[in-house]
C-alpha positions, 0 to 999 in steps of 0.5 A, a space after each residue: 203742884 208735885 206729880 202724884 205716883 200715877 202721873 210719876 208713873 205715866 211719865 216714866 213709861 212714856 219716857 222709856 217707850 220714847 227711847 226704845 222706839 228712837 233707838 230701835 228706829 235709829 239702829 234699823 236705820 244703820 243696819 240691814 237687817 231688823 235690829 233685834 230679829 223680831 217679827 213684825 207683828 211686834 212692831 204693833 205693840 208700841 203702836 197699840 199702846 200709844 193708840 189706846 192711850 191717846 184715844 182714851 185720853 181723848 174721852 177721859 181727863 183723870 189718869 185712872 179712867 184713861 188707864 182703865 179705857 185704854 187697857 179695855 181698847 188695846 184688849 178690844 184691838 188685840 182680839 181683833 188683830 188676832 182675829 183678822 190673823 186667824 182668818 188670813 191664816 185660815 184663807 192660807 190653809 184652804 188655799 
């Protein structure tokens, strides 16, 4: 059975993300500094994407509901992280 367009897109995305993560990990091992000089918070982006896709995948079977649920969950996690960051910045400012 040939893959549908949505399934091909998801597989393409996972392939590119895994290659990027592997490249970033490998370059990070070889150099002393951050390979792309990114703030550490940017490392949360692939973790949020993967975590929300896996969590949504355990709740649904079809690609469309998985992607919809993953997007909502990722947004919620992002909002939570921003709120926690704001609280930390407030504590730093008050101190």
